[in-house]
N, CA, C and O atoms as a MOPAC input file, in Angstrom:
PM7 MOZYME 1SCF
protein

 N      9.77000 1    -1.15800 1    28.31400 1
 C      9.10800 1    -0.52100 1    27.06800 1
 C      8.13500 1    -1.05500 1    26.12900 1
 O      8.20300 1    -2.26100 1    25.89100 1
 N      7.36200 1    -0.45100 1    25.63200 1
 C      6.28100 1    -1.15100 1    25.13800 1
 C      6.89800 1    -1.44800 1    23.54000 1
 O      7.42600 1    -0.62300 1    22.79400 1
 N      6.67400 1    -2.73900 1    23.31600 1
 C      6.47500 1    -3.56200 1    21.86100 1
 C      5.34200 1    -3.77000 1    21.11100 1
 O      4.22600 1    -3.64300 1    21.61500 1
 N      5.46400 1    -3.99400 1    20.27300 1
 C      4.27700 1    -4.78000 1    19.39100 1
 C      3.06400 1    -3.99500 1    18.94500 1
 O      3.33900 1    -3.41500 1    17.89400 1
 N      2.07500 1    -3.80400 1    19.26200 1
 C      0.50500 1    -3.18400 1    18.90200 1
 C      0.61600 1    -1.98100 1    19.74000 1
 O     -0.07300 1    -0.97000 1    19.59800 1
 N      1.58400 1    -2.17000 1    20.67100 1
 C      1.07900 1    -0.96900 1    22.01700 1
 C      2.02400 1    -0.06500 1    22.09000 1
 O      2.19700 1     0.52900 1    23.15400 1
 N      2.70200 1     0.17100 1    21.12200 1
 C      3.80500 1     0.96200 1    20.82300 1
 C      3.08300 1     1.87900 1    20.62600 1
 O      1.90900 1     1.79100 1    20.26700 1
 N      4.04000 1     3.43300 1    20.95300 1
 C      3.26400 1     4.82300 1    20.74200 1
 C      2.66500 1     5.40600 1    19.17400 1
 O      1.91300 1     6.29500 1    18.77500 1
 N      3.64900 1     4.12000 1    18.49100 1
 C      3.59300 1     4.84000 1    16.87000 1
 C      2.17400 1     4.18000 1    15.93900 1
 O      1.71900 1     4.34800 1    14.80800 1
 N      1.77800 1     3.26500 1    17.28000 1
 C      0.53400 1     2.36800 1    16.63000 1
 C     -0.60200 1     2.91700 1    16.63500 1
 O     -1.66900 1     2.41600 1    16.27900 1
 N     -0.33000 1     4.35900 1    17.19300 1
 C     -1.65400 1     4.88200 1    17.94900 1
 C     -2.84600 1     5.46000 1    16.99300 1
 O     -3.89800 1     5.95400 1    17.39900 1
 N     -2.37800 1     5.25900 1    15.39200 1
 C     -3.54800 1     5.33600 1    14.71600 1
 C     -3.52100 1     4.39000 1    13.56400 1
 O     -3.08300 1     4.90500 1    12.53500 1
 N     -3.85100 1     3.22700 1    13.47600 1
 C     -4.15300 1     2.13900 1    12.71700 1
 C     -5.05700 1     2.67600 1    11.45000 1
 O     -6.03600 1     3.40500 1    11.60800 1
 N     -4.74300 1     2.36600 1    10.59200 1
 C     -5.35000 1     2.44500 1     9.31700 1
 C     -6.91800 1     2.21300 1     8.96800 1
 O     -7.51600 1     1.22600 1     9.39800 1
 N     -7.47900 1     3.10600 1     8.23200 1
 C     -9.23700 1     3.04600 1     8.49100 1
 C     -9.34100 1     1.57600 1     7.79300 1
 O     -8.44100 1     1.06900 1     7.12400 1
 N    -10.63400 1     0.97400 1     8.07900 1
 C    -10.70700 1    -0.46900 1     7.82500 1
 C    -12.70800 1    -0.24600 1     7.70700 1
 O    -13.56600 1     0.51100 1     8.16200 1
 N    -12.62500 1    -1.37900 1     6.85200 1
 C    -14.34900 1    -1.41500 1     6.50000 1
 C    -13.92500 1    -2.67400 1     6.77300 1
 O    -12.78600 1    -2.93600 1     6.38900 1
 N    -14.70500 1    -3.76600 1     7.49200 1
 C    -14.71200 1    -5.00100 1     8.22200 1
 C    -12.91900 1    -4.77100 1     8.33600 1
 O    -12.33400 1    -3.84800 1     8.90200 1
 N    -12.26800 1    -6.05300 1     7.52700 1
 C    -11.28300 1    -6.44900 1     7.25800 1
 C    -10.48900 1    -5.79500 1     6.28900 1
 O     -9.26700 1    -5.93700 1     6.26200 1
 N    -11.08000 1    -5.12100 1     5.53100 1
 C    -10.72800 1    -4.84400 1     4.70900 1
 C    -10.00800 1    -3.22900 1     4.32400 1
 O    -10.89500 1    -2.48600 1     3.90400 1
 N     -8.79900 1    -2.62800 1     4.36900 1
 C     -8.48800 1    -1.59300 1     3.93900 1
 C     -9.11100 1    -0.53000 1     3.09500 1
 O     -9.19200 1    -0.64500 1     1.87200 1
 N     -9.54400 1     0.49100 1     3.74700 1
 C    -10.81400 1     1.39100 1     3.43300 1
 C    -10.17700 1     2.22400 1     2.18000 1
 O    -10.83700 1     3.08800 1     1.60400 1
 N     -9.11200 1     1.96000 1     1.88300 1
 C     -8.39500 1     2.21700 1     0.31900 1
 C     -9.00000 1     1.37200 1    -1.10100 1
 O     -8.87400 1     1.77100 1    -2.25900 1
 N     -9.61600 1     0.23200 1    -0.70000 1
 C    -10.11700 1    -0.28200 1    -1.23000 1
 C    -11.63900 1    -0.08600 1    -1.76500 1
 O    -12.02700 1    -0.70500 1    -2.75600 1
 N    -12.36000 1     0.68300 1    -1.15300 1
 C    -13.65900 1     1.50200 1    -0.93700 1
 C    -13.64200 1     2.47400 1    -2.15200 1
 O    -14.65400 1     2.91900 1    -2.69300 1
 N    -12.35400 1     2.74500 1    -2.50900 1
 C    -12.40100 1     4.27300 1    -3.45400 1
 C    -13.03800 1     3.82700 1    -4.80100 1
 O    -13.80800 1     4.64000 1    -5.31200 1
 N    -12.78900 1     2.44400 1    -5.56400 1
 C    -13.31100 1     2.20700 1    -6.46300 1
 C    -15.02300 1     2.03200 1    -6.51800 1
 O    -15.81500 1     2.55900 1    -7.30000 1
 N    -15.28900 1     1.05700 1    -5.34500 1
 C    -16.58200 1     0.94500 1    -5.12300 1
 C    -17.33900 1     2.32800 1    -5.03800 1
 O    -18.39500 1     2.37200 1    -5.66800 1
 N    -17.05400 1     3.17900 1    -4.52600 1
 C    -17.52700 1     4.69300 1    -4.18900 1
 C    -17.74500 1     5.69700 1    -5.68300 1
 O    -18.68500 1     6.42200 1    -6.01100 1
 N    -16.43400 1     5.37100 1    -6.38900 1
 C    -16.58500 1     6.06500 1    -7.57100 1
 C    -17.64600 1     5.16900 1    -8.76600 1
 O    -17.94100 1     5.59000 1    -9.88400 1
 N    -18.01900 1     4.05500 1    -8.24900 1
 C    -18.79400 1     3.24700 1    -9.17700 1
 C    -20.20300 1     3.48800 1    -8.90100 1
 O    -21.03100 1     3.48700 1    -9.81300 1
 N    -20.52000 1     3.69900 1    -7.65300 1
 C    -21.59400 1     4.34300 1    -7.42800 1
 C    -21.95400 1     5.77400 1    -7.79700 1
 O    -23.09300 1     6.07700 1    -8.15200 1
 N    -21.24700 1     6.38900 1    -7.73100 1
 C    -21.12300 1     7.86400 1    -8.45300 1
 C    -21.19700 1     8.14200 1    -9.82100 1
 O    -21.88200 1     9.06400 1   -10.26400 1
 N    -20.50900 1     7.37300 1   -10.52700 1
 C    -20.74300 1     7.26900 1   -11.87700 1
 C    -21.01700 1     6.19200 1   -12.43600 1
 O    -20.21000 1     5.75100 1   -13.25400 1
 N    -21.88900 1     5.67300 1   -12.23100 1
 C    -22.34300 1     4.24800 1   -12.73100 1
 C    -22.36300 1     3.74900 1   -14.50900 1
 O    -22.61000 1     2.62200 1   -14.93800 1
 N    -22.01600 1     5.00400 1   -15.31400 1
 C    -21.84400 1     5.13100 1   -16.56200 1
 C    -20.13400 1     4.02500 1   -17.20400 1
 O    -19.68500 1     3.45100 1   -18.19600 1
 N    -19.86100 1     4.29800 1   -16.00500 1
 C    -18.44900 1     3.49200 1   -16.45800 1
 C    -18.24100 1     2.01200 1   -15.70900 1
 O    -17.17600 1     1.51000 1   -15.34900 1
 N    -19.24900 1     1.61000 1   -15.61800 1
 C    -19.38400 1     0.35600 1   -14.99700 1
 C    -18.63300 1    -0.86400 1   -15.52300 1
 O    -18.37600 1    -1.87800 1   -14.87400 1
 N    -18.29600 1    -0.59700 1   -16.89400 1
 C    -17.79500 1    -1.87100 1   -17.23100 1
 C    -16.24000 1    -1.75500 1   -17.22900 1
 O    -15.50100 1    -2.66800 1   -17.59500 1
 N    -15.62000 1     0.02600 1   -16.57000 1
 C    -14.11600 1    -0.30800 1   -16.23500 1
 C    -13.73800 1    -0.17100 1   -14.82000 1
 O    -12.55600 1    -0.23400 1   -14.48300 1
 N    -14.75000 1     0.02500 1   -13.92800 1
 C    -14.44300 1     0.18300 1   -12.26400 1
 C    -14.96300 1    -0.77900 1   -11.59300 1
 O    -14.51400 1    -0.95500 1   -10.46000 1
 N    -15.99500 1    -1.63000 1   -12.06000 1
 C    -16.14200 1    -3.14700 1   -11.59200 1
 C    -15.03700 1    -3.91700 1   -11.87500 1
 O    -14.86100 1    -4.43100 1   -10.77100 1
 N    -14.29000 1    -4.29400 1   -12.48700 1
 C    -13.12700 1    -5.13500 1   -12.64400 1
 C    -12.35500 1    -4.56800 1   -11.30600 1
 O    -12.20300 1    -5.08600 1   -10.19900 1
 N    -11.80200 1    -2.93600 1   -11.99200 1
 C    -10.76500 1    -2.66100 1   -11.00300 1
 C    -11.40500 1    -2.38000 1    -9.74500 1
 O    -10.47500 1    -2.10900 1    -8.98600 1
 N    -12.29600 1    -2.31300 1    -9.22600 1
 C    -12.95900 1    -2.36100 1    -7.67100 1
 C    -12.59800 1    -4.05700 1    -7.22700 1
 O    -11.73700 1    -4.31700 1    -6.38600 1
 N    -13.42700 1    -5.15300 1    -7.96000 1
 C    -12.78800 1    -6.30200 1    -7.64300 1
 C    -11.32000 1    -6.76500 1    -7.37100 1
 O    -10.88200 1    -7.49500 1    -6.48200 1
 N    -10.59900 1    -6.03100 1    -8.54900 1
 C     -9.17800 1    -6.66100 1    -8.50800 1
 C     -8.78200 1    -5.80200 1    -7.05400 1
 O     -8.43200 1    -6.49300 1    -6.09700 1
 N     -8.82800 1    -4.52200 1    -6.91400 1
 C     -8.16300 1    -3.96500 1    -5.90900 1
 C     -8.59800 1    -4.53600 1    -4.62000 1
 O     -7.81300 1    -4.67000 1    -3.68200 1
 N    -10.38400 1    -5.02000 1    -4.54200 1
 C    -10.72400 1    -5.40100 1    -2.82900 1
 C     -9.91600 1    -7.27200 1    -2.98400 1
 O     -9.77900 1    -7.74700 1    -1.85600 1
 N     -9.61500 1    -7.88200 1    -3.69400 1
 C     -9.55000 1    -8.83800 1    -4.01800 1
 C     -7.33400 1    -9.02900 1    -3.23600 1
 O     -6.87700 1    -9.66200 1    -2.28500 1
 N     -6.74300 1    -8.22500 1    -4.16500 1
 C     -5.71500 1    -7.80600 1    -4.13400 1
 C     -5.10700 1    -7.03400 1    -2.30100 1
 O     -4.03000 1    -7.14900 1    -1.71500 1
 N     -6.30700 1    -6.34700 1    -1.94700 1
 C     -6.28200 1    -5.91700 1    -0.57600 1
 C     -6.55100 1    -6.97500 1     0.59200 1
 O     -6.09400 1    -7.06900 1     1.73100 1
 N     -7.47100 1    -7.73400 1    -0.13400 1
 C     -7.59200 1    -8.95700 1     1.09100 1
 C     -6.41900 1   -10.11000 1     0.84500 1
 O     -6.31200 1   -11.01300 1     1.67500 1
 N     -5.60900 1   -10.06400 1    -0.22500 1
 C     -4.53400 1   -11.22800 1    -0.17100 1
 C     -3.20100 1   -10.86200 1     0.62500 1
 O     -2.57400 1   -11.59700 1     1.38800 1
 N     -2.88100 1    -9.36000 1     0.20700 1
 C     -2.15800 1    -8.56400 1     1.34000 1
 C     -2.04200 1    -8.64000 1     2.74400 1
 O     -1.02200 1    -8.99500 1     3.33500 1
 N     -3.52200 1    -8.16500 1     3.47400 1
 C     -4.03300 1    -7.98300 1     4.52200 1
 C     -4.10900 1    -8.98900 1     5.24300 1
 O     -3.45200 1    -9.13200 1     6.27400 1
 N     -5.14400 1   -10.03600 1     4.66500 1
 C     -5.34900 1   -11.22200 1     5.18500 1
 C     -4.77500 1   -12.54500 1     5.34800 1
 O     -4.72700 1   -13.17800 1     6.40300 1
 N     -4.33500 1   -12.91200 1     4.19200 1
 C     -3.19900 1   -13.98600 1     3.47100 1
 C     -1.75900 1   -13.53900 1     3.99400 1
 O     -1.17700 1   -13.99500 1     4.97800 1
 N     -1.39300 1   -12.72700 1     3.28000 1
 C     -0.02600 1   -12.42500 1     3.81600 1
 C      0.26900 1   -12.00100 1     5.12800 1
 O      1.33600 1   -12.41700 1     5.58100 1
 N     -0.43400 1   -11.25600 1     5.86600 1
 C     -0.35500 1   -10.38000 1     6.85300 1
 C      0.66900 1    -9.07900 1     7.13900 1
 O      1.53300 1    -8.97300 1     8.00900 1
 N      0.30900 1    -8.23200 1     6.21100 1
 C      0.91500 1    -6.97600 1     5.80600 1
 C      0.38800 1    -6.03900 1     5.45900 1
 O     -0.59300 1    -6.12600 1     4.72000 1
 N      0.87500 1    -4.83200 1     5.88700 1
 C      0.06100 1    -3.01000 1     5.17900 1
 C      0.44800 1    -3.14200 1     4.26200 1
 O      1.36600 1    -3.91600 1     3.99100 1
 N     -0.15500 1    -2.39600 1     3.47300 1
 C      0.13400 1    -1.78400 1     1.97100 1
 C      1.18200 1    -1.23700 1     2.04100 1
 O      1.86700 1    -1.40600 1     1.03200 1
 N      1.76600 1    -0.44900 1     3.04700 1
 C      3.05700 1     0.15200 1     2.87300 1
 C      4.11100 1    -0.76100 1     3.08400 1
 O      5.05500 1    -0.71300 1     2.29500 1
 N      4.12900 1    -1.71300 1     4.14600 1
 C      5.14200 1    -3.00200 1     4.58500 1
 C      5.11400 1    -3.07400 1     2.40400 1
 O      5.91900 1    -2.52100 1     1.65400 1
 N      4.35900 1    -3.61400 1     2.16100 1
 C      3.96700 1    -4.19100 1     0.37500 1
 C      4.88400 1    -3.03700 1    -0.40700 1
 O      5.81700 1    -3.33900 1    -1.15200 1
 N      4.52100 1    -1.82800 1    -0.15200 1
 C      5.31500 1    -0.85400 1    -1.19400 1
 C      6.89200 1    -0.90600 1    -0.57500 1
 O      7.63600 1    -0.84500 1    -1.55400 1
 N      7.50800 1    -0.97500 1     0.38500 1
 C      8.51100 1    -0.67500 1     0.76200 1
 C      9.40400 1    -2.14400 1     0.19900 1
 O     10.45100 1    -2.11000 1    -0.44700 1
 N      8.81300 1    -3.14700 1     0.55500 1
 C      9.12000 1    -4.65200 1     0.28200 1
 C      9.61900 1    -4.47600 1    -1.21200 1
 O     10.75000 1    -4.90600 1    -1.43900 1
 N      8.80400 1    -3.80100 1    -2.43600 1
 C      9.03100 1    -3.59200 1    -4.00300 1
 C      9.81200 1    -2.84700 1    -3.89200 1
 O     10.62700 1    -3.06200 1    -4.78900 1
 N     10.22700 1    -1.71500 1    -3.08200 1
 C     11.02800 1    -0.74600 1    -3.20900 1
 C     12.70400 1    -1.12300 1    -2.94600 1
 O     13.76100 1    -0.76600 1    -3.46700 1
 N     12.19200 1    -2.32100 1    -1.51000 1
 C     13.79500 1    -2.73200 1    -2.09700 1
 C     14.38100 1    -3.88000 1    -2.92200 1
 O     15.57400 1    -4.12300 1    -3.10600 1
 N     12.85300 1    -4.82200 1    -3.58400 1
 C     13.48300 1    -5.60100 1    -4.41800 1
 C     13.90300 1    -5.06900 1    -5.45000 1
 O     14.82300 1    -5.61100 1    -6.06200 1
 N     13.27400 1    -3.74300 1    -5.95100 1
 C     13.75100 1    -2.87700 1    -7.33900 1
 C     14.97900 1    -2.23000 1    -7.09000 1
 O     15.71800 1    -2.11800 1    -8.06800 1
 N     15.43000 1    -1.70900 1    -5.84800 1
 C     16.64300 1    -0.52400 1    -5.66500 1
 C     17.49000 1    -1.20200 1    -5.19000 1
 O     18.66200 1    -0.85000 1    -5.32700 1
 N     17.15000 1    -2.44300 1    -4.44900 1
 C     18.27400 1    -3.18200 1    -3.25400 1
 C     18.28700 1    -2.66000 1    -2.15900 1
 O     17.73400 1    -1.59000 1    -1.90600 1
 N     19.05400 1    -3.49100 1    -1.19500 1
 C     19.19600 1    -3.23900 1     0.33000 1
 C     20.10600 1    -2.04900 1     0.47300 1
 O     19.87000 1    -0.97100 1     1.01900 1
 N     21.25200 1    -2.49300 1    -0.16400 1
 C     22.31000 1    -1.13300 1     0.03100 1
 C     22.51800 1    -0.09000 1    -1.09700 1
 O     23.08300 1    -0.29800 1    -2.17000 1
 N     21.93300 1     1.13100 1    -0.64300 1
 C     22.24600 1     2.05400 1    -1.56700 1
 C     24.05500 1     2.69100 1    -1.32500 1
 O     24.72400 1     2.79400 1    -0.29700 1
 N     24.33300 1     2.97100 1    -2.57400 1
 C     25.50400 1     3.82100 1    -2.88500 1
 C     25.43300 1     5.50100 1    -2.23100 1
 O     24.50900 1     6.31500 1    -2.23900 1
 N     26.79100 1     5.58000 1    -1.70300 1
 C     26.65000 1     7.11800 1    -1.15400 1
 C     27.63800 1     7.71100 1    -1.81600 1
 O     28.37100 1     8.49400 1    -1.21300 1
 N     27.82000 1     7.44300 1    -3.14100 1
 C     29.13200 1     8.48600 1    -4.10400 1
 C     27.54300 1     9.56600 1    -4.57300 1
 O     26.34100 1     9.41600 1    -4.79200 1
 N     28.94100 1    11.00700 1    -4.49700 1
 C     27.82000 1    12.06800 1    -4.91200 1
 C     28.17500 1    12.01000 1    -6.11900 1
 O     29.32000 1    12.23000 1    -6.51400 1
 N     27.21100 1    11.70700 1    -6.82100 1
 C     27.94500 1    11.78500 1    -8.58200 1
 C     28.22800 1    13.50000 1    -9.07000 1
 O     28.99700 1    13.91600 1    -9.93700 1
 N     27.47000 1    14.13200 1    -8.32800 1
 C     28.18500 1    15.57600 1    -8.50100 1
 C     29.78900 1    15.68500 1    -8.47100 1
 O     30.50100 1    15.94200 1    -9.44100 1
 N     30.18800 1    15.44700 1    -7.21200 1
 C     31.95400 1    15.66400 1    -7.03400 1
 C     32.31700 1    14.95400 1    -7.85800 1
 O     33.21000 1    15.44700 1    -8.54700 1
 N     31.79600 1    13.23100 1    -8.31800 1
 C     32.86900 1    12.38100 1    -9.54700 1
 C     32.64900 1    13.53900 1   -10.30300 1
 O     33.66900 1    14.22600 1   -10.23800 1
 N     31.50200 1    14.25000 1   -11.22000 1
 C     31.77700 1    14.63900 1   -12.57100 1
 C     32.56800 1    15.93700 1   -12.27000 1
 O     32.87400 1    16.42700 1   -13.35700 1
 N     32.96500 1    16.59500 1   -11.38800 1
 C     33.42300 1    18.00400 1   -11.05500 1
 C     35.21800 1    17.36900 1   -11.26900 1
 O     36.16300 1    18.06500 1   -11.64100 1
 N     35.25400 1    16.34100 1   -11.01900 1
 C     36.70900 1    16.09400 1   -11.14000 1
 C     37.40000 1    15.54300 1   -12.40200 1
 O     38.61900 1    15.37000 1   -12.41200 1

């Protein structure tokens, strides 16, 4: 059985610009297309770039894994299976 990075589900890795995830390029692209908003877009672009470099290079996680970890942190690992509609009907 194939494991690790050679598993069949890893056949489409995320798009990257050098080391950084390509989603960090969106504010930089907007900065090039709408230069009048540079006061707002430049800090946004810098923050997104630094955050994605920290997530992917330092923490060695994907953006999707960070979102999953944040959801587990907010909701918790155990989810209830109670059906609220059935309980309200009683």
